[in-house]
N, C-alpha and C positions, 0 to 999 in steps of 0.2 A: 846511890841515890835517884828517885824515879817520882813524878810528879806527872800530872796531868792535867793539861786546859781543858773544859768544857766550856763550849758557846752554843748559842741556838740561837736563828736567824730565824727573823719574820717579817715577812715581806707586807707593808701596811701602805694603803695608799696614800700619798700627803695628800690634803686638799689643794685643789689649784690657789691660786691667790686669787682675790678679786681685782679684776680690770678697775685703775682711775680711771676716769674719765678723762680725756682729750684737754687739756689744758690750753686754754685760749690767751694768748700772752695781748698785754695793753700795750697801745702804742699811740702815737700821738701826730696827729697829721696837723698842717697848714697849708692855706694857697699858699700859691707863688705868685709874686709880685716884683716888678722891677724895680719899686720906689721903696728905699732903705729904710725913709722917716716915718712910715707906719707898717713896717713891714720888720721882722724878726734878723740879725745877722750874727754869724758864727759866736761862739759863745754866750749867746744870752742863755738865762737862766731861767726858768720857771718854778713854780710851786703847785703840786696837785693833792687835793683830798678826793676823795673818792668815797661816797656812800651811799650804802646798799639802802634801795625804798623796802621797806617806808620810813626807814631812819631820816636822822636829822644831823646836820653838820654839826662835829662836835670838837674840842680842841685834838683829842685823841680816841682811839679807839674804835674809828671811822675804818673803811675796807682797807682803804691806803690813808695816810698820815703825812701830809708835807711830801712828798718825792717829790724828789728834786731830780729835773731833766734840763739836759745839755743841748741845746742848736748847734749841729756842727758844721751847718753854711747848708745843708742837707736836708738832715733828718735830725727828730730829737731824741735821745739815748740817756735813757734813766739808770742812777747808781745802781741799780738791780734791776733784776726783772720783776716786772708784778703781771699777776695773772687774774684775769675775769672769777668772781668767785663759782660762777657757771654757765651753763647758758641759757637759764633762765629767769634769773635775778635780774631787776631791772634796778641801775644805779645813776646819780646825781654825782654829776662831776664838775669840782671848782677848780679852776685854773687860775695863777694870780702872777703876776711880773712888774717887778723882781723876785725874784727868790730872794727871801727870808729865812734863814735856819731857823730859828726859834720864835 
């Protein structure tokens, strides 16, 4: 029993993937104060909406909708890492306290 396998190879250049622009992470910062009456304390939670200009704030469909950020006593941590749309788009931020999930 005889059989033959014939193959051919043609080297083709794969197109280089288009590099994605550098992602710019979104971070919340607050000023430091010693008075706790008017400052955030560990485990305080805020909600955040981010609206890309020229849009207006909506209940849903914004760049970021009601994102939950928890203060650990030093910095704010989001439940998810959020990023700016790009390096050129202006945005309006709506941050409120205390956080409400709906």
